[in-house]
C-alpha positions in Angstrom: 88.4 95.9 107.2 91.1 95.3 108.9 92.1 96.3 112.4 94.9 98.1 112.4 94.7 99.2 116.2 98.5 97.5 116.5 100.1 99.6 113.6 102.3 101.0 116.2 106.1 100.8 117.8 105.9 99.1 120.9 107.7 102.6 122.5 104.4 103.7 122.1 102.8 100.9 124.4 105.7 100.7 127.1 105.6 105.2 127.1 101.7 104.6 127.6 102.3 101.7 130.5 104.7 104.2 132.2 102.2 107.0 132.0 99.2 104.6 133.1 101.4 103.6 136.1 102.7 107.4 137.0 98.7 108.3 136.8 99.4 110.4 133.9 97.8 108.8 131.4 94.7 111.2 131.3 96.9 114.3 131.2 95.7 116.3 128.2 98.2 117.5 125.9 98.7 118.9 122.9 100.6 117.6 119.6 101.9 118.8 116.3 102.7 117.2 113.1 105.3 118.5 111.0 107.4 118.0 108.5 111.6 120.3 108.4 112.8 121.5 105.3 114.9 119.0 103.0 116.8 119.6 99.8 114.5 118.3 97.3 110.9 119.3 98.5 110.4 123.0 99.4 107.2 122.2 99.4 104.5 119.4 100.2 100.7 118.9 99.2 99.2 117.6 102.4 97.0 113.7 101.7 96.5 111.0 103.6 93.9 112.5 106.6 91.2 111.0 105.5 92.8 107.7 106.2 94.7 108.4 109.0 90.9 109.2 110.5 89.8 106.2 109.7 92.7 104.7 112.1 92.3 106.9 114.9 88.4 106.9 115.3 88.8 102.7 114.6 90.6 102.0 117.2 89.6 98.5 118.9 92.1 96.4 121.3 90.3 92.9 119.9 91.0 90.1 122.0 93.7 88.7 119.9 95.6 92.1 120.2 95.0 91.6 124.2 96.4 88.2 124.1 99.7 89.2 122.3 100.4 92.0 124.3 99.7 89.6 127.0 102.4 87.3 125.9 105.3 90.0 125.8 104.9 90.2 129.5 105.5 93.9 130.0 102.1 95.0 130.8 99.9 94.1 134.3 96.3 93.1 133.6 94.8 96.6 134.8 96.8 98.2 131.8 95.7 95.4 129.1 91.6 96.3 130.1 92.3 99.6 130.0 93.2 99.6 126.5 90.8 96.9 125.3 88.3 99.7 126.7 90.4 102.7 124.9 88.8 104.9 122.4 89.9 108.4 120.6 88.2 111.4 122.9 90.0 114.4 122.0 90.4 117.0 119.2 92.2 117.0 115.7 92.3 120.3 113.7 94.2 120.0 110.4 95.0 121.6 107.0 92.6 120.6 103.9 93.6 117.2 101.7 95.3 119.0 98.8 96.6 122.1 100.8 100.2 123.4 100.0 102.0 123.4 102.8 105.9 124.1 104.2 108.5 123.3 106.3 107.6 124.3 109.8 103.9 124.4 110.1 101.8 122.7 112.2 99.6 120.7 109.6 97.6 118.1 112.2 97.3 119.0 115.6 96.2 116.8 118.3 94.6 117.8 121.7 94.1 114.6 123.3 94.5 112.4 126.7 98.2 111.9 126.9 98.1 108.0 126.6 96.0 108.6 123.0 97.8 111.2 121.7 101.0 109.6 122.2 100.0 105.8 121.1 98.2 108.0 117.9 101.8 108.9 116.6 103.2 106.2 114.8 99.9 105.3 112.8 99.8 109.2 111.9 103.1 109.7 110.8 102.9 106.6 108.5 99.9 107.7 106.5 100.4 111.6 106.6 104.0 110.9 105.8 103.6 108.7 102.6 100.5 109.9 100.9 101.8 113.6 100.9 104.6 112.6 99.8 103.5 111.0 97.1 100.9 113.8 96.4 103.8 116.1 96.4 105.7 114.4 93.4 102.5 113.7 91.2 101.8 117.7 91.8 105.6 118.2 90.9 105.0 116.0 87.9 101.8 117.2 86.7 103.5 120.4 87.0 106.2 119.9 84.5 103.9 119.1 81.7 102.9 122.8 81.8 99.2 121.5 80.8 100.2 119.6 78.2 98.2 116.3 78.4 97.3 114.3 81.3 99.3 112.1 83.4 98.1 108.7 84.2 99.8 106.7 87.2 101.1 103.6 86.5 103.1 102.2 89.4 101.3 99.7 91.0 103.4 96.8 90.2 106.8 99.1 91.5 105.1 100.1 94.7 106.3 98.7 98.2 103.7 96.2 98.7 99.9 96.4 98.1 98.9 98.7 100.6 101.6 101.5 99.1 100.4 100.7 95.2 96.1 101.9 96.8 97.3 104.7 99.0 99.5 105.8 96.5 97.5 105.9 94.0 95.3 108.1 95.7 97.7 110.4 96.9 98.9 110.3 93.1 95.3 111.4 92.2 95.3 114.4 94.7 98.4 115.8 93.1 97.0 116.0 89.9 97.4 112.6 87.9 93.9 112.3 86.0 93.5 108.1 86.3 95.4 105.5 87.4 96.1 101.6 86.2 95.1 100.3 89.6 91.7 99.0 89.2 91.1 98.4 93.0 92.3 101.8 93.6 89.8 103.1 91.2 86.9 101.1 92.7 87.6 102.2 96.4 88.1 105.7 95.6 85.8 106.3 92.6 88.6 107.8 90.1 89.2 107.3 86.4 91.0 103.9 85.6 93.2 103.7 82.4 95.6 100.8 80.5 95.6 99.3 77.0 98.0 96.6 76.8 101.6 94.8 77.2 104.4 93.9 75.2 103.5 90.3 75.7 99.9 90.8 73.6 101.9 91.5 70.5 104.5 89.2 71.4 102.2 86.6 71.9 100.5 87.0 68.1 102.7 85.5 64.6 102.8 89.4 63.9 102.5 92.6 64.9 99.9 93.4 62.5 98.1 90.7 63.7 98.2 91.7 67.2 97.3 95.3 66.7 94.5 94.0 64.6 93.1 91.6 67.1 93.3 94.6 69.8 91.3 96.6 67.3 88.4 94.1 66.5 88.4 93.9 70.8 88.3 97.8 71.4 87.2 99.7 68.1 86.3 102.8 69.7 89.2 102.6 72.8 92.6 101.8 70.3 95.7 102.6 71.7 98.7 100.5 70.2 102.1 100.0 72.0 104.5 100.7 68.9 107.6 100.0 70.3 108.2 96.3 70.6 110.4 95.5 67.7 110.9 98.5 65.7 108.8 101.5 66.3 109.6 103.6 62.7 109.8 100.8 60.4 107.3 98.7 62.2 105.3 99.7 64.6 104.1 102.8 63.7 103.4 101.9 60.0 101.5 98.9 61.5 99.2 101.1 63.6 98.5 103.0 60.8 97.3 100.2 58.9 95.0 99.2 61.5 93.8 102.6 62.4 93.1 103.0 58.2 90.6 100.1 58.8 89.1 101.3 61.9 88.2 104.2 59.6 86.7 102.5 57.1 84.9 101.4 59.0 83.6 104.5 60.9 85.7 104.4 63.9 88.3 107.1 65.0 91.8 105.6 66.5 92.5 106.5 69.7 96.4 106.6 68.9 99.7 104.8 70.2 102.1 104.6 73.1 105.7 104.9 73.1 107.6 102.9 75.9 111.3 103.2 75.6 113.8 104.9 73.5 114.4 108.7 72.4 111.3 109.6 73.3 111.3 113.8 71.8 112.8 111.9 68.9 110.0 109.0 68.0 107.3 111.2 69.2 108.3 113.7 66.6 108.8 111.2 63.7 105.5 109.5 65.0 103.5 112.8 64.9 104.7 113.5 61.1 104.0 109.7 59.7 100.4 110.0 61.8 99.4 113.4 60.2 100.7 112.3 56.9 98.6 109.2 57.1 95.6 111.2 57.8 95.7 110.7 61.2 96.3 114.3 63.1 93.9 113.8 66.0 95.5 110.2 67.3 97.4 110.8 70.3 100.5 109.6 71.5 100.9 109.3 74.7 104.6 108.0 76.4 105.4 105.7 79.5 108.7 104.4 80.5 110.8 105.9 83.9 109.1 109.6 83.4 109.1 112.0 86.2 109.3 115.9 85.9 112.7 116.4 85.0 112.6 114.3 82.3 109.0 115.6 81.3 110.6 119.2 81.2 113.7 117.8 79.2 111.2 116.1 76.6 109.2 119.3 76.3 111.7 121.4 75.8 113.3 119.1 72.9 109.7 119.8 71.4 108.3 116.3 72.1 105.3 115.6 70.4 103.2 114.2 73.3 100.0 114.4 74.1 99.9 112.2 77.5 101.8 110.9 80.1 102.1 107.4 82.2 104.4 107.8 84.8 104.8 104.6 87.4 108.1 103.7 89.2 109.7 107.1 90.0 106.2 108.6 91.1 105.0 105.5 93.5 108.4 105.6 94.8 109.4 109.2 94.8 112.7 108.3 93.7 114.9 111.0 94.3 113.1 111.8 97.8 111.8 108.1 99.3 110.6 109.5 102.6 109.5 112.7 103.9 110.7 112.6 107.1 107.1 114.1 108.5 107.5 114.4 113.0 104.9 114.6 115.8 106.0 116.4 118.4 104.8 117.6 121.8 104.0 121.4 122.3 101.4 121.6 125.3 100.4 120.2 128.5 96.7 121.7 129.4 96.7 121.8 133.0 93.5 120.8 135.1 92.5 124.7 135.6 92.6 124.9 131.4 96.1 126.7 132.1 98.5 125.9 128.7 102.4 124.9 129.4 103.9 125.2 126.3 106.7 122.6 125.9 109.8 122.9 123.4 112.5 120.3 121.9 115.8 121.8 122.1 119.0 120.4 119.6 121.7 121.8 118.1 120.4 121.3 115.1 118.4 124.3 114.6 116.0 122.9 112.5 115.1 120.5 114.9 114.2 122.9 117.4 110.4 122.7 118.2 108.3 125.5 118.1 106.3 125.4 121.8 102.7 126.1 122.7 99.2 125.6 120.9 98.9 127.0 117.4 97.5 128.5 115.0 98.3 128.6 111.2 97.7 131.4 108.9 98.1 132.1 105.1 98.4 135.8 104.1 97.1 136.9 100.9 97.8 139.7 98.5 94.6 141.7 98.5 95.3 143.3 95.4 96.5 140.4 93.3 94.8 137.6 95.5 98.4 135.8 96.1 99.9 134.0 98.6 102.7 135.8 100.5 103.6 134.1 103.6 102.3 131.9 106.3 102.3 132.8 109.8 102.1 130.4 112.9 100.5 131.9 116.0 99.7 130.9 119.7 96.2 129.7 119.7 94.5 132.7 121.3 96.5 135.1 119.6 94.6 137.5 117.1 96.2 139.0 114.3 94.8 142.2 113.2 95.1 142.5 109.1 94.5 146.0 109.3 97.8 146.9 110.6 101.0 147.0 108.4 102.9 143.8 109.8 106.7 142.6 109.8 107.7 139.4 108.8 111.5 138.5 110.0 113.4 135.3 108.6 113.2 132.5 111.0 117.1 132.3 111.7 118.7 135.8 109.6 116.3 138.0 111.9 118.1 140.8 110.1 116.1 140.0 107.1 112.8 141.6 107.5 109.5 141.7 105.2 106.6 144.5 105.6 103.4 143.8 104.8 100.3 146.0 104.4 97.1 145.2 102.1 96.8 141.8 102.9 94.3 138.9 104.3 94.6 136.5 106.7 93.1 133.2 106.1 93.5 129.9 108.9 94.4 126.7 107.4 93.4 124.8 109.9 90.0 123.2 110.7 88.7 121.2 112.9 88.2 117.5 111.9 87.4 115.6 115.2 85.9 117.1 118.4 85.7 115.0 121.1 85.9 112.0 119.9 83.8 112.3 117.4 83.9 113.4 113.3 82.9 116.6 112.7 84.1 117.2 109.4 83.0 115.9 105.8 85.6 115.3 103.3 84.8 115.8 99.7 85.7 113.4 96.8 89.2 112.6 96.1 88.5 114.7 92.8 87.1 117.5 94.3 90.2 117.5 96.9 92.6 117.5 93.4 90.6 120.8 92.3 91.2 122.1 95.6 94.9 121.6 95.8 95.2 123.0 92.3 93.1 125.9 92.8 95.3 126.5 95.8 98.6 125.9 94.2 97.5 128.6 91.4 98.0 131.2 94.4 101.6 131.0 94.7 104.2 132.6 92.3 106.4 130.4 89.8 109.2 131.0 92.0 108.0 129.3 94.8 107.0 126.2 93.0 109.8 125.9 89.9 111.9 122.8 90.1 115.5 124.4 89.7 116.4 126.6 92.9 112.7 127.8 93.7 112.8 131.3 96.0 112.1 130.1 99.6 108.6 131.2 100.8 108.1 132.9 103.8 107.2 131.3 107.2 107.1 133.1 110.4 106.5 132.9 114.0 104.0 135.8 115.1 105.8 138.1 117.6 104.4 136.7 120.7 105.1 132.9 120.0 108.9 134.3 118.7 109.4 136.0 122.3 107.9 132.7 124.2 110.2 130.7 122.2 113.3 132.7 122.7 112.6 132.9 126.4 111.7 128.8 127.1 115.2 128.1 124.9 117.2 130.9 127.0 114.9 129.0 130.7 116.2 125.8 129.5 119.8 126.5 128.8 119.9 128.6 132.0 118.6 125.4 134.0 121.0 122.7 131.7 123.8 125.4 133.1 123.0 125.0 137.0 122.6 121.2 136.3 118.6 121.2 137.1 
């Protein structure tokens, strides 16, 4: 395995050196990882936790790393020796992979010595931003099918490099894809792989029929034929039917056909009728070619006869939103006596004002129907009494309230790492996928729909909200005094 310890930005090291010189590097702090509201994704599917922890717990500044850092002429030998011996010794709390999460929520929290917590920022964001982005896109695409046919991830050739292709395939499975064309991802993550032929197979043979026949000879029990190389309805489908009849005479059941171009709604309906009339109603119709949740939704609204979907470029690159924009911010300093000193970042942009303190995250469910009502962010040591009514406030338009009764609470963050040791068992990728689907099923369609989704409520507890307002007021008073 590659040593990725230096997968960081230089300023993490220059700040670390400054902390070291000021003897602040062992100060205990709390950082939160969260994403802000955006216009494309109203919810996200959390992913990348396992790889993030592999990085965090695998820190090893080897001799080559130290030699390179020495060559920058930025650090003294004492600091370089400190880095050589540095290991992560803190705690990590996070929601489960596959969990639906919302803007502003602490989806991962690091409590550790300052130099460690700060150094972790870049890689944690790199890994979690990417996988969460792709898992979310995958979930939206899979939801768009309405359960009509499996979605296969076909994006490797369009991914931004090998690592993005591998981790993107993993995230796509979490979001709901049934398989991937990515063989190394299939091996690494123990998930199904899928794929048949490209147009080059057909073009290499003298005729389309001969190409199909040769493929059927090689894969008689898994014969999926690509029918749009020359002319889908005049040549491709008729030649496929001819080969299917030959297979059937030998006792085999043809798998189906794939359409990769053209008017997929029209072609799929015509191809379905041709296959049915020829005696192959069980033959599947698979489509591919620049698909995403909107084109899939459109195809189904047109009555397209499609049984499975191969989705590549627009999934693996999350074409409509190529970056999640997750951030990692200091929220508290823990003093030597154990006192938690909250920290806050202010901004003229309200969305960029952070939530202070060491916090917990809860999901509130209706006791009668089990559906999610809202999420609540509280102080870490704060207890919420679910036997009493609770009033939720809009985070900005505070005159908007929602009264809750008959609800139950579920804490979302789990302890993942304690004192530098992994204390959480990671489930398999398919188990994560099943968990994610089960959690999404607890949200009303209004929150998940593609167009004009309803805003899911995420509120601060009264104590946390009061603390935040108090800190904002105090900092502004200090600013006026020039302190």
